[in-house]
C-alpha positions, 0 to 999 in steps of 0.5 A: 394150325398157323406157320412161323418162318424164321427167314433169311436166319443168320445161321450156317456153317463157316463157309468155305471161303473163310476157313483158312482165316486166322481167327477162324482157325484159331477158334476151331483148335479151341473147340477141337473141331474143323473149321468147316464143322462150326457155326459162323459167329461174329463174336469170334469171326468178326475178322475174318467176315469183314467185307463178306457178302450180306456181312450184316445178315450174318453170324448171330446164331444166338439170335436164331436160339433166342427166337426159337426158345420164345417160339418152342416154350409157349402153349401154342408150341405144348398143344400142337398149333404151330409148326416152326421153320427156320430159313437160313441165309444160305438157303436151307431149311431147318424143320423143328419137331413136335415137343422138342426141347431147344437147350436153354444154354448157347453152348448145348444149342450150337453143338445141336445145332452143329451137329445137325449140320453135319448129320441132317437130321436129329432123331430121338427113338423114332421121332424126329426132332430136327431135320435139315434140307437145302430149300429156298424161302419160296420152295418153302412156301409153296410146301406149306401152302398157307392162305396168308403170308403175314410179314414183319419189317419197319418197311411195312404198315405200321399197326399194333401187335393186337391188331395184326393178330386179329388178322391171323387165322388157321393156315396163316404163315407169319415171317420174322427176319433171323437177322440182326441188321437189314431187310428182306430180300426182294425175293422173300418180300415178294412171297409176303401178302402183308408186311406190317411194321409195329413201329419206328424201333427195329425190335429183335426177332425173338421179341416180335415173336413172344408179342405177335405169338401172345396176342395170337394165343389170346384169341386161341384160348381165352 
């Protein structure tokens, strides 16, 4: 089984230092929630986020939504041939269970993941659908223990999706950035065995996920 890690993802609750900002308070009030219970989102919180640490890599939960939808609606996932993890920018790891249906509506996705941050685990009967733990990228990789780690970055070695997919074997871990701009941190990059670029353009994470997993599926199912 291969693994997919969405690394340094722009998915987090509003951090403590921003919770008193007027734009955060106003948005939380509209939602009927405490500022500490809502996802950081630069569509609403742009003014509050100005100048914060790693600003360009934060506040885009919609990118995570697109990416996880892409990865959980394909044959690889339906046939339990891929394990999916979300590593967040603030060093938490979300474990995606088997046969989970990620809401297609962003509003419902937002509510589900806010609940996950609050309750730490989402169950359906005896099955764990989602679980979140305090864990760094390095700790997650040590837990997965993959035979190879393939990452995607515009700073990587140039290759096509087809050629890169030929290097994926059982127990390979694929790492894709879950943020809108910037590059992997040095700590993340140090864990990646092979860093590839698929061209001069910077593709969004869900596009890279769709194309690399499709190419890999062709070797598994065709």
